[in-house]
N, CA, C and O of each residue as an XYZ file, in Angstrom:
168
protein
N      86.779     66.545     86.662
C      88.016     67.059     85.692
C      87.425     68.409     85.295
O      86.284     68.665     84.909
N      88.672     69.365     85.516
C      88.178     71.147     85.411
C      88.310     71.171     83.819
O      89.077     70.788     82.936
N      87.303     71.739     83.956
C      87.119     72.624     82.016
C      88.459     72.692     81.472
O      89.436     72.268     82.089
N      88.534     73.368     80.008
C      89.545     74.101     79.773
C      89.342     75.680     79.096
O      89.351     76.146     77.957
N      89.158     76.200     80.452
C      89.222     77.840     79.706
C      89.991     78.806     80.029
O      90.630     78.964     81.069
N      89.920     79.452     79.119
C      91.154     80.906     79.364
C      91.592     80.770     80.542
O      92.735     80.327     80.649
N      90.944     81.054     81.592
C      91.320     81.770     82.816
C      92.154     80.152     83.400
O      92.931     80.445     84.308
N      92.170     78.568     83.098
C      92.878     77.520     83.682
C      94.363     78.204     83.010
O      95.288     78.639     83.695
N      94.310     78.164     81.279
C      95.147     77.926     81.032
C      95.716     79.367     81.332
O      96.388     79.058     82.316
N      95.854     80.269     81.233
C      96.815     81.352     82.068
C      97.254     80.545     83.262
O      98.425     80.172     83.322
N      96.264     80.203     84.364
C      96.983     79.404     85.766
C      98.180     78.691     85.171
O      99.388     78.919     85.100
N      97.415     77.803     84.801
C      98.725     76.771     83.667
C     100.120     77.146     83.215
O     101.093     76.396     83.293
N     100.125     78.628     82.639
C     101.093     79.274     81.643
C     101.963     79.680     83.310
O     102.978     79.100     83.696
N     101.375     80.588     83.930
C     102.024     80.997     85.012
C     102.284     80.082     85.747
O     103.455     80.100     86.125
N     101.636     79.204     86.151
C     102.906     78.066     86.972
C     104.635     77.567     86.802
O     105.647     77.457     87.495
N     103.930     77.261     84.658
C     105.291     76.925     83.856
C     106.313     77.992     84.265
O     107.398     77.736     84.787
N     105.813     79.319     83.949
C     107.109     80.076     83.845
C     107.412     80.216     84.987
O     108.615     80.047     85.187
N     106.876     80.437     85.769
C     108.014     80.044     87.882
C     108.260     79.343     87.247
O     108.771     79.790     86.220
N     108.132     77.968     87.310
C     108.688     77.242     87.659
C     110.378     76.938     86.930
O     111.452     76.555     87.395
N     109.769     77.448     85.241
C     111.394     77.509     84.130
C     112.331     78.493     84.836
O     113.554     78.401     84.738
N     111.561     79.663     85.721
C     112.730     80.906     85.749
C     113.625     80.682     87.213
O     114.781     81.081     87.355
N     112.640     79.783     88.516
C     113.202     79.830     89.928
C     113.152     78.566     89.592
O     113.612     77.937     90.544
N     112.776     77.705     88.575
C     113.342     76.093     89.313
C     112.486     75.568     90.072
O     111.577     76.058     90.742
N     112.964     74.163     89.868
C     111.697     73.041     91.217
C     112.587     72.521     91.254
O     113.394     72.202     90.382
N     112.526     72.317     92.664
C     113.051     71.986     94.270
C     113.820     71.319     93.709
O     113.258     70.546     92.934
N     115.601     71.186     93.736
C     116.093     69.519     93.232
C     117.113     69.993     92.375
O     118.260     69.577     92.209
N     116.178     71.432     91.586
C     117.016     70.881     89.805
C     117.300     72.642     89.809
O     116.849     73.516     90.549
N     118.299     72.712     88.580
C     118.756     74.602     88.709
C     117.691     75.592     88.050
O     116.855     75.205     87.235
N     117.826     77.075     88.545
C     117.024     78.015     87.960
C     117.659     78.042     86.484
O     118.654     77.420     86.112
N     117.006     78.740     85.877
C     116.502     79.231     84.590
C     117.977     79.718     84.512
O     118.655     78.895     83.897
N     118.858     81.051     85.041
C     119.541     81.992     85.725
C     121.062     80.320     85.782
O     121.766     79.948     84.843
N     121.023     79.751     87.244
C     121.745     78.942     86.767
C     122.207     78.211     85.775
O     123.306     78.318     85.232
N     121.461     77.555     85.569
C     121.439     76.833     84.095
C     122.438     77.574     83.215
O     123.381     76.981     82.692
N     122.117     79.485     82.985
C     122.451     79.424     81.433
C     123.945     80.265     82.779
O     124.767     80.911     82.129
N     124.073     80.264     83.451
C     125.342     80.967     84.093
C     126.310     79.271     84.097
O     127.515     79.381     83.872
N     125.982     78.411     84.243
C     126.943     77.065     83.931
C     126.845     76.789     82.544
O     127.823     76.259     82.017
N     125.945     77.024     81.920
C     126.624     77.090     80.081
C     127.213     77.819     80.093
O     128.174     77.054     80.156
N     127.607     78.640     80.094
C     128.678     79.934     79.999
C     129.878     79.628     80.623
O     130.948     79.854     80.059
N     129.789     78.963     82.122
C     131.204     79.356     82.364
C     131.765     77.233     82.350
O     132.589     76.860     83.185
N     131.374     76.569     81.692
C     130.827     75.270     80.959
C     131.976     75.694     79.570
O     132.807     74.846     79.244
N     131.913     77.281     78.701
C     132.105     77.099     77.581
C     131.686     76.249     76.607
O     132.413     75.879     75.685
N     130.142     75.796     76.815
C     129.581     74.794     75.439
C     129.634     75.739     74.809
O     129.332     75.703     73.616
């Protein structure tokens, strides 16, 4: 198991940010979700 270090936490946060912004394969990006929300008038 890898030690929990500041560097590793930074890498995890970078990974999570990237997935949130650019999407996970098979899902929409944050931009696409926002656009869909605005267009549907929810």
